[in-house]
Structure formats: C-alpha cells, structure tokens
ROSE-4610 file (N, C-alpha, C; in Angstrom, 1 decimal, always signed):
// ROSE-4610
residu = [M/M/M/G/G/G/I/I/I/R/R/R/D/D/D/I/I/I/I/I/I/E/E/E/G/G/G/K/K/K/K/K/K/Q/Q/Q/W/W/W/R/R/R/A/A/A/H/H/H/V/V/V/A/A/A/R/R/R/V/V/V/K/K/K/A/A/A/L/L/L/P/P/P/P/P/P/D/D/D/Y/Y/Y/Q/Q/Q/I/I/I/V/V/V/Y/Y/Y/K/K/K/E/E/E/M/M/M/Q/Q/Q/K/K/K/Y/Y/Y/F/F/F/F/F/F/K/K/K/V/V/V/G/G/G/P/P/P/V/V/V/E/E/E/L/L/L/T/T/T/E/E/E/G/G/G/D/D/D/L/L/L/L/L/L/S/S/S/G/G/G/I/I/I/V/V/V/D/D/D/F/F/F/F/F/F/E/E/E/Q/Q/Q/G/G/G/V/V/V/A/A/A/S/S/S/G/G/G/K/K/K/G/G/G/V/V/V/L/L/L/E/E/E/L/L/L/I/I/I/G/G/G/T/T/T/D/D/D/V/V/V/A/A/A/A/A/A/F/F/F/C/C/C/D/D/D/D/D/D/L/L/L/I/I/I/Q/Q/Q/D/D/D/S/S/S/C/C/C/T/T/T/Y/Y/Y/A/A/A/D/D/D/L/L/L/Y/Y/Y/Q/Q/Q/E/E/E/S/S/S/I/I/I/S/S/S/Q/Q/Q/D/D/D/R/R/R/G/G/G/V/V/V/V/V/V/E/E/E/K/K/K]
num = [1/1/1/2/2/2/3/3/3/4/4/4/5/5/5/6/6/6/7/7/7/8/8/8/9/9/9/10/10/10/11/11/11/12/12/12/13/13/13/14/14/14/15/15/15/16/16/16/17/17/17/18/18/18/19/19/19/20/20/20/21/21/21/22/22/22/23/23/23/24/24/24/25/25/25/26/26/26/27/27/27/28/28/28/29/29/29/30/30/30/31/31/31/32/32/32/33/33/33/34/34/34/35/35/35/36/36/36/37/37/37/38/38/38/39/39/39/40/40/40/41/41/41/42/42/42/43/43/43/44/44/44/45/45/45/46/46/46/47/47/47/48/48/48/49/49/49/50/50/50/51/51/51/52/52/52/53/53/53/54/54/54/55/55/55/56/56/56/57/57/57/58/58/58/59/59/59/60/60/60/61/61/61/62/62/62/63/63/63/64/64/64/65/65/65/66/66/66/67/67/67/68/68/68/69/69/69/70/70/70/71/71/71/72/72/72/73/73/73/74/74/74/75/75/75/76/76/76/77/77/77/78/78/78/79/79/79/80/80/80/81/81/81/82/82/82/83/83/83/84/84/84/85/85/85/86/86/86/87/87/87/88/88/88/89/89/89/90/90/90/91/91/91/92/92/92/93/93/93/94/94/94/95/95/95/96/96/96/97/97/97/98/98/98/99/99/99/100/100/100/101/101/101/102/102/102/103/103/103/104/104/104/105/105/105/106/106/106/107/107/107/108/108/108]
x = [+0.8/+0.0/+0.9/+0.7/+1.5/+0.9/+1.6/+1.2/-0.1/-0.2/-1.3/-2.6/-2.4/-3.5/-4.0/-3.1/-3.4/-4.2/-3.7/-4.3/-5.7/-5.9/-7.2/-8.1/-7.6/-8.5/-9.0/-8.1/-8.5/-9.5/-9.4/-10.4/-11.7/-11.7/-13.0/-13.6/-12.8/-13.3/-13.9/-13.2/-13.7/-15.0/-15.1/-16.4/-17.5/-17.2/-18.1/-18.6/-17.7/-18.0/-18.9/-18.6/-19.4/-20.9/-21.0/-22.4/-23.1/-22.4/-23.1/-23.5/-22.6/-22.9/-24.1/-24.4/-25.5/-26.8/-26.8/-28.0/-28.7/-30.0/-30.6/-30.0/-30.1/-29.4/-29.8/-31.1/-31.4/-30.8/-30.6/-30.0/-28.5/-27.9/-26.5/-26.2/-27.1/-26.9/-26.9/-27.9/-28.1/-26.9/-26.5/-25.3/-24.1/-23.8/-22.6/-22.7/-23.9/-24.0/-23.8/-24.3/-24.0/-22.6/-21.9/-20.5/-19.7/-20.0/-19.3/-19.6/-20.8/-21.1/-20.3/-20.2/-19.5/-18.0/-17.5/-16.0/-15.8/-16.8/-16.6/-16.7/-17.8/-18.0/-17.0/-16.6/-15.5/-15.8/-16.8/-16.9/-15.6/-15.1/-13.8/-13.9/-15.0/-15.2/-15.4/-15.5/-15.8/-14.9/-13.6/-12.6/-12.5/-13.0/-12.8/-14.1/-15.2/-16.5/-17.2/-18.5/-19.3/-20.4/-20.1/-21.1/-21.5/-20.6/-20.9/-21.5/-20.9/-21.4/-22.8/-23.1/-24.4/-25.4/-25.0/-25.9/-26.2/-25.3/-25.5/-26.4/-26.2/-27.2/-28.6/-28.7/-30.0/-30.7/-29.9/-30.4/-30.8/-30.0/-30.3/-31.6/-31.9/-33.2/-34.3/-34.1/-35.1/-35.4/-34.4/-34.6/-35.4/-35.0/-35.7/-37.2/-37.5/-38.9/-39.6/-38.9/-39.6/-39.8/-39.1/-39.3/-38.3/-38.7/-37.8/-36.8/-35.7/-34.7/-35.2/-36.0/-36.5/-37.6/-38.2/-39.2/-38.4/-37.2/-36.4/-35.8/-35.2/-34.4/-35.1/-36.1/-36.7/-36.0/-36.5/-36.0/-34.8/-34.4/-33.3/-32.1/-31.3/-30.2/-29.2/-28.9/-28.0/-28.5/-29.8/-30.4/-30.4/-30.6/-30.5/-29.1/-28.1/-26.7/-26.4/-26.8/-26.5/-27.1/-28.3/-28.9/-28.1/-27.5/-26.7/-25.4/-24.9/-23.6/-23.7/-25.0/-25.2/-24.4/-24.2/-23.4/-22.0/-21.5/-20.2/-19.3/-18.0/-17.1/-16.6/-16.6/-16.1/-14.8/-14.1/-12.9/-13.1/-14.2/-14.6/-14.6/-15.2/-15.3/-13.9/-13.0/-11.6/-10.9/-11.1/-10.5/-11.0/-12.3/-12.9/-12.3/-12.1/-11.5/-10.1/-9.3/-7.9/-7.8/-8.7/-8.7/-9.1/-10.1/-10.5/-9.3/-8.6/-7.5/-6.3/-6.1/-5.0/-5.4/-6.7/-7.1/-6.9/-7.3/-7.1/-5.7/-4.8/-3.3/-2.9/-3.4/-3.0/-3.6/-4.9/-5.5/-5.0/-4.4/-3.9/-2.7]
y = [-1.2/+0.0/+1.2/+2.1/+3.3/+4.4/+5.5/+6.7/+7.3/+7.1/+7.6/+6.8/+5.5/+4.7/+5.1/+5.4/+5.9/+7.2/+8.1/+9.4/+9.3/+8.5/+8.2/+7.6/+6.6/+6.0/+7.0/+7.9/+8.9/+9.8/+10.2/+11.1/+10.4/+9.1/+8.4/+8.3/+8.0/+7.9/+9.2/+10.3/+11.6/+11.9/+11.6/+11.8/+11.0/+9.7/+8.9/+9.4/+9.9/+10.5/+11.8/+12.5/+13.7/+13.3/+12.2/+11.8/+11.3/+10.7/+10.3/+11.5/+12.5/+13.7/+14.5/+14.3/+15.0/+14.3/+13.1/+12.4/+13.1/+12.9/+13.3/+12.7/+13.3/+12.8/+11.4/+11.0/+9.6/+8.6/+8.9/+8.0/+8.0/+9.1/+9.1/+8.2/+8.3/+7.4/+6.0/+5.6/+4.2/+3.7/+4.6/+4.3/+4.0/+4.9/+4.7/+3.4/+3.1/+1.8/+0.6/+0.7/-0.4/-0.5/+0.7/+0.7/+0.0/+0.4/-0.2/-1.7/-2.2/-3.6/-4.3/-3.7/-4.4/-4.5/-3.4/-3.4/-4.5/-4.7/-5.7/-7.1/-7.3/-8.7/-9.0/-8.0/-8.2/-9.0/-8.6/-9.2/-8.9/-9.9/-9.8/-8.8/-8.7/-7.8/-6.4/-6.1/-4.7/-3.7/-4.0/-3.0/-3.1/-4.1/-4.3/-4.0/-4.2/-4.1/-2.8/-2.8/-1.6/-1.6/-2.4/-2.6/-1.2/-0.5/+0.8/+1.8/+1.9/+2.9/+2.5/+1.2/+0.7/+1.1/+1.0/+1.4/+2.9/+3.7/+5.1/+5.4/+4.7/+4.8/+4.5/+3.4/+2.9/+3.9/+4.5/+5.5/+6.8/+7.2/+8.4/+8.2/+7.0/+6.7/+6.8/+6.3/+6.4/+7.8/+8.6/+10.1/+10.7/+10.4/+11.0/+10.6/+9.4/+8.9/+9.4/+10.0/+10.5/+9.5/+8.4/+7.4/+7.6/+7.1/+7.1/+5.9/+6.0/+5.0/+3.6/+3.7/+2.4/+1.8/+2.6/+2.0/+1.2/+1.6/+1.0/-0.3/-0.3/-1.4/-2.2/-1.7/-2.3/-1.9/-2.4/-2.0/-2.7/-3.8/-4.6/-4.4/-3.4/-3.1/-4.2/-5.0/-6.1/-7.2/-7.4/-8.4/-8.0/-6.7/-6.2/-6.3/-6.0/-6.1/-7.6/-8.5/-9.9/-10.4/-9.9/-10.3/-9.8/-8.6/-8.1/-8.9/-9.5/-10.2/-11.7/-12.2/-13.6/-14.6/-14.2/-15.1/-14.7/-13.7/-13.2/-14.0/-14.1/-14.7/-13.6/-13.9/-13.0/-13.4/-12.5/-12.9/-13.9/-13.9/-14.9/-16.3/-16.3/-17.6/-18.1/-17.2/-17.6/-18.1/-17.5/-17.9/-19.2/-19.5/-20.8/-21.9/-21.6/-22.6/-22.9/-21.8/-22.0/-22.9/-22.6/-23.4/-24.9/-25.1/-26.4/-27.2/-26.5/-27.1/-27.4/-26.5/-26.7/-27.9/-28.1/-29.2/-30.5/-30.4/-31.6/-32.1/-31.2/-31.6/-32.2/-31.5/-32.0/-33.3/-33.6/-34.8/-36.0/-35.8/-36.9/-37.5]
z = [+0.0/+0.0/+0.0/-1.0/-1.1/-0.4/-0.4/+0.3/-0.4/-1.7/-2.4/-2.0/-1.8/-1.4/+0.0/+0.9/+2.2/+2.2/+1.4/+1.3/+0.7/-0.3/-0.9/+0.0/+0.8/+1.8/+2.9/+3.3/+4.3/+3.7/+2.4/+1.8/+1.7/+1.4/+1.3/+2.7/+3.7/+5.1/+5.5/+5.3/+5.7/+4.9/+3.7/+2.9/+3.6/+4.0/+4.6/+5.9/+6.7/+8.0/+7.8/+6.8/+6.5/+6.1/+5.4/+5.1/+6.3/+7.3/+8.5/+9.3/+9.4/+10.1/+9.5/+8.3/+7.6/+7.9/+8.5/+8.9/+10.1/+10.3/+11.6/+12.8/+13.9/+15.2/+15.5/+15.4/+15.7/+14.8/+13.5/+12.6/+12.9/+13.3/+13.7/+14.9/+15.9/+17.1/+16.7/+15.9/+15.5/+14.7/+13.7/+12.9/+13.8/+14.7/+15.6/+16.4/+16.9/+17.6/+16.7/+15.4/+14.5/+14.2/+14.0/+13.7/+14.8/+16.1/+17.2/+17.2/+17.0/+17.0/+15.9/+14.7/+13.6/+14.0/+14.6/+15.0/+16.0/+16.9/+17.9/+17.4/+16.6/+16.0/+14.9/+14.2/+13.2/+12.0/+11.1/+9.8/+9.0/+8.4/+7.7/+6.6/+5.9/+4.8/+5.2/+6.4/+6.9/+6.3/+6.3/+5.7/+4.2/+3.6/+2.2/+1.5/+2.1/+1.4/+1.6/+1.2/+1.2/+2.3/+3.3/+4.4/+5.0/+5.5/+6.2/+5.2/+4.1/+3.1/+2.6/+2.5/+2.2/+3.2/+4.5/+5.6/+5.5/+5.2/+5.1/+3.9/+2.8/+1.6/+2.0/+2.8/+3.2/+4.2/+5.1/+6.0/+5.2/+4.2/+3.5/+2.7/+2.2/+1.6/+2.6/+3.8/+4.8/+5.2/+5.3/+5.6/+4.5/+3.3/+2.1/+2.1/+2.5/+2.5/+3.8/+4.7/+5.9/+7.0/+7.0/+8.0/+9.1/+10.3/+11.4/+11.3/+12.0/+11.9/+12.4/+13.4/+14.0/+13.1/+12.3/+11.3/+10.2/+10.0/+8.9/+9.5/+10.7/+11.1/+12.2/+12.9/+14.0/+15.3/+16.4/+17.7/+18.2/+17.6/+18.0/+17.0/+17.3/+16.4/+16.2/+17.2/+17.1/+16.2/+16.3/+15.4/+13.9/+13.7/+12.4/+11.8/+12.6/+12.2/+12.0/+12.8/+12.6/+11.3/+10.9/+9.7/+8.5/+8.6/+7.5/+7.3/+8.3/+8.2/+8.4/+8.3/+8.7/+7.7/+6.5/+5.6/+5.5/+6.3/+6.2/+7.2/+6.9/+7.8/+8.7/+10.0/+11.0/+11.6/+12.3/+12.9/+14.0/+14.6/+15.6/+15.0/+13.8/+13.0/+12.7/+12.3/+11.9/+13.2/+14.3/+15.6/+16.0/+15.9/+16.2/+15.3/+14.0/+13.1/+13.5/+13.9/+14.2/+15.5/+16.5/+17.7/+17.4/+16.5/+16.2/+15.5/+14.6/+13.9/+14.9/+15.9/+16.9/+17.7/+18.1/+18.9/+18.2/+16.9/+16.0/+16.0/+16.0/+15.9/+17.3/+18.4/+19.7/+20.0/+19.6/+20.0/+19.2/+18.1/+17.3/+17.9]
C-alpha cells in the first residue's frame, strides 16, 4: 500500500463521516451503535466491502422517505446487524476454526 492509497483511503473515510454527520441525530446514534457492533463482531469484509457505506445509503433513503430509523431497522439493532452479516465470515469464526485445527493436531 503506497502513500497515495493511504491518502485516498483517508479522503474516502472523511467523505463517509461527512455523510453520517448529515443524517438526523437519531440516525447518527443508531449508525454509531451499528459501527461499534461491527467493529466488535468483526466481519472480515468490513474494511474491504461496502457494508458501512451501504448502511448510510439505506439511511439516506429512509430520511428522504420521511421514515424514522426504527421504522427501517426495528427496535433490535444487534439483530438487524446480525442479519446483515449472517453469511459473512467474522474474525470470531476464523478464531474458532484455528482453535479447532489446533485441537485436532493436539488430539492426534
């Protein structure tokens, strides 16, 4: 990764943060909670994919249609997040696999 890639990544992140800050306060609160949840759970594609920007797109559409954030995602934010990443590999999954493989070696 070169310096240009780092600078471009920072520009993209700042633009993303500006879009989040343009959302109504209730949307911002829910987005930040979702972001914390994803950073904790750790879907592998989080840094590579469009998950967070897709959520902002979804929220912007909800604002445009005049809906509240809980009308869009429901009252259980964690369940909504889990549904988004249910088919994704998480760092927890990778850790479990590595433990299982290590145990297999030890037990033999």
